[in-house]
C-alpha positions in Angstrom: -21.0 8.5 3.9 -18.3 9.7 5.8 -15.4 11.6 5.0 -12.9 8.8 4.2 -15.7 7.1 1.8 -16.1 10.2 -0.2 -12.5 11.0 -0.8 -12.4 7.6 -2.2 -15.3 8.0 -4.2 -14.0 11.3 -5.5 -10.8 9.9 -6.8 -12.7 7.0 -8.3 -14.5 9.5 -10.5 -11.7 11.4 -11.3 -9.9 8.5 -12.3 -12.5 8.3 -15.1 -12.5 11.8 -16.4 -9.7 14.5 -16.2 -12.2 16.7 -14.4 -15.3 16.4 -12.1 -17.7 19.5 -11.4 -19.0 20.3 -8.1 -23.0 19.4 -9.2 -21.9 16.0 -10.3 -20.1 15.6 -6.8 -22.7 16.6 -5.2 -24.8 14.3 -6.7 -23.1 11.2 -7.0 -22.0 11.1 -3.1 -25.5 12.5 -2.0 -23.4 15.3 -0.2 -24.1 18.9 0.5 -22.1 21.5 -1.4 -20.1 22.4 1.6 -19.0 19.0 2.5 -17.6 18.6 -1.1 -15.8 22.0 -0.9 -14.4 20.9 2.5 -13.3 17.3 0.7 -11.4 18.9 -2.5 -9.8 21.8 0.1 -8.3 18.5 2.0 -7.6 16.5 -1.0 -6.0 19.4 -2.8 -3.7 20.0 0.4 -2.9 16.4 0.0 -1.6 16.6 -3.6 -3.8 13.8 -4.5 -6.1 16.3 -7.0 -6.1 19.7 -8.1 -8.9 22.1 -6.9 -9.9 24.5 -9.5 -13.2 26.5 -10.3 -16.2 24.7 -10.4 -14.8 21.1 -9.1 -11.5 19.3 -9.4 -8.9 18.0 -11.5 -7.2 14.7 -12.0 -3.8 14.7 -11.4 -2.2 12.7 -14.5 1.3 11.9 -13.7 1.0 9.7 -11.0 -1.9 7.7 -12.3 0.2 4.5 -12.8 1.8 4.4 -9.4 -2.1 4.1 -8.2 -2.8 1.2 -11.0 -2.4 -2.7 -9.8 -2.1 -4.0 -13.2 0.7 -1.3 -14.5 2.6 -2.0 -11.5 2.5 -5.7 -11.6 4.4 -5.7 -15.3 7.0 -3.3 -13.6 10.1 -4.9 -12.6 8.7 -8.3 -13.0 11.6 -10.6 -12.8 13.2 -8.1 -9.9 9.8 -8.9 -7.9 9.5 -12.6 -8.2 13.3 -12.9 -7.3 12.5 -10.6 -4.3 9.4 -12.6 -3.5 11.4 -15.8 -3.4 13.6 -14.8 -0.9 11.2 -13.3 1.3 9.3 -16.4 1.3 12.3 -17.8 3.0 11.8 -15.5 5.9 8.6 -17.0 6.8 8.1 -19.9 9.2 5.4 -22.4 9.3 2.5 -21.5 11.8 3.2 -17.7 11.6 0.3 -15.0 11.4 1.7 -13.0 8.6 0.1 -9.7 7.5 0.2 -8.9 3.8 -0.1 -5.4 2.6 -1.4 -5.0 -1.1 0.8 -4.3 -3.6 2.3 -6.0 -6.3 5.5 -7.4 -4.9 3.6 -8.5 -1.5 1.2 -10.5 -4.1 4.4 -12.2 -5.8 5.6 -13.0 -2.2 1.9 -14.7 -1.3 2.3 -16.5 -4.6 5.4 -18.4 -2.9 3.2 -19.1 0.1 0.4 -21.1 -1.3 1.4 -24.4 0.0 2.6 -23.4 3.6 0.8 -23.5 6.8 -0.1 -19.6 7.9 -2.3 -17.6 9.1 -2.6 -14.8 6.6 -4.3 -11.1 7.3 -4.8 -9.1 4.4 -6.3 -5.9 2.9 -6.0 -7.0 -0.4 -8.2 -8.7 -3.0 -5.8 -9.9 -5.2 -3.6 -11.7 -2.5 -7.3 -13.2 -1.3 -7.5 -14.4 -4.8 -4.1 -16.2 -4.7 -5.0 -17.7 -1.4 -8.8 -18.8 -2.0 -7.9 -22.4 -2.8 -5.0 -23.0 -0.4 -6.0 -25.8 2.1 -3.5 -25.1 4.3 -3.7 -21.3 4.7 -6.1 -19.7 7.5 -6.9 -16.2 5.6 -8.6 -13.3 7.1 -9.7 -10.2 5.3 -9.6 -6.5 6.8 -12.5 -5.2 5.1 -13.0 -1.6 4.8 -13.2 1.0 1.7 -12.2 -0.6 -1.6 -10.0 1.0 -3.7 -10.3 -0.7 -6.8 -7.5 0.0 -9.2 -5.1 -1.1 -6.7 -7.5 -4.2 -5.4 -7.3 -2.9 -1.4 -9.2 -2.1 1.3 -8.6 0.7 3.5 -10.1 3.3 5.7 -11.4 3.6 9.1 -13.0 0.2 8.9 -9.5 -1.5 7.8 -7.8 0.5 10.8 -10.1 -0.7 13.3 -10.2 -4.4 12.2 -6.5 -4.2 12.2 -6.5 -2.9 15.8 -7.9 -6.4 17.0 -4.8 -8.6 15.5 -1.4 -9.0 16.4 0.9 -10.4 13.2 4.5 -12.1 13.6 5.4 -10.6 10.5 4.2 -7.8 8.1 5.5 -7.9 4.8 5.1 -4.2 3.0 5.7 -2.8 -0.5 6.4 0.4 -0.3 6.5 3.8 -2.8 10.0 5.3 -1.8 12.8 4.8 0.5 15.3 8.0 1.6 17.1 8.7 4.8 14.0 10.8 5.9 11.9 7.3 6.1 9.4 5.2 4.2 7.0 6.7 2.1 4.1 5.8 -0.4 2.3 7.6 -3.2 -1.3 7.7 -1.5 -2.1 9.7 1.2 -5.5 7.3 1.8 -3.3 4.7 2.4 -0.8 5.5 4.9 -3.2 5.5 7.8 -3.9 1.8 7.2 -0.2 0.9 6.7 0.5 2.7 9.9 -1.8 0.6 11.7 -0.2 -2.3 10.2 3.6 -1.5 11.5 2.0 -1.0 15.1 0.3 -4.0 15.5 3.4 -6.2 13.7 6.4 -7.7 15.9 8.7 -7.6 12.6 8.5 -5.4 9.5 10.0 -6.7 6.4 9.8 -4.1 3.3 9.9 -5.5 -0.2 11.0 -2.9 -2.6 13.2 -3.1 -5.9 16.1 -0.6 -6.3 13.9 1.9 -8.4 12.3 2.9 -5.0 15.4 4.1 -3.1 16.6 7.6 -3.3 13.3 9.4 -4.4 10.7 10.0 -1.8 6.9 9.0 -2.4 4.2 11.7 -1.9 3.2 11.1 1.8 5.9 10.3 4.7 4.9 6.6 6.0 7.6 5.9 8.7 10.9 6.4 9.6 13.4 3.8 8.7 13.9 2.3 11.7 9.8 1.1 11.7 11.6 -1.6 9.2 13.5 -4.8 10.7 14.4 -6.4 7.2 14.8 -4.8 4.0 14.5 -7.1 0.7 15.4 -5.9 -2.7 17.7 -7.0 -5.7 21.3 -6.8 -6.7 21.0 -3.8 -8.3 20.3 -1.9 -5.0 23.2 1.1 -5.0 25.8 0.4 -2.3 25.3 3.5 -0.9 21.4 2.8 -0.1 22.7 -0.5 1.5 24.8 1.1 4.2 22.1 3.8 4.7 19.8 0.8 5.8 22.4 -1.2 7.5 23.2 2.3 9.8 19.7 2.2 10.9 20.3 -1.3 11.9 17.9 -2.9 9.2 19.0 -6.2 7.7 19.7 -6.1 4.1 19.0 -9.3 1.8 19.4 -8.8 -2.0 17.9 -11.5 -4.5 
């Protein structure tokens, strides 16, 4: 198993229990003591776990941020309005790249009856489109991260290298003057590749995502072409986006 796969498995084990000892990690991942120690050191440096004597400790405060079911219920009304407005930006016949996430899943639900080529790394979004006869659906493949219901890692990034999208619709963990950020280090490699292969980038984010940086820097603000948010977005943040030549739409 490659390092990216081991990292995902380590985090999955820590989701089930607060502490996992080194012996268990070596056995579960069929890896050497030295490999696991290197993995834990790297993940500790990234801030996604705490390396302690004899193993690794889960970082609990961010757990809900990495849970699809919890996120889906959060600010559901705002997400629905954002999704309706975003769907109006999509033209029939386009190739649309949909990043995993609850707001993008809400957008997907608005696109079910459209004639589109959809590329996604999200199992939840694939489920939405499974019976849509006018949708051509492509899944990226990759390592499955169950709690977010997404695929990521080197296989996903390699698949994205082979596509070109008219639009990328992407959720985000945080938006500040420093740029776009997200809550999981293991996600941003795939998301950066999505930005790279897309002609236009639409960020969908409710007002709570602005003014605070999530854990991992993803891209500068100017990577976005359009931001779709809700009417509660503060004027200062609207001006910040427009000053970076980003179109702002409020639902």
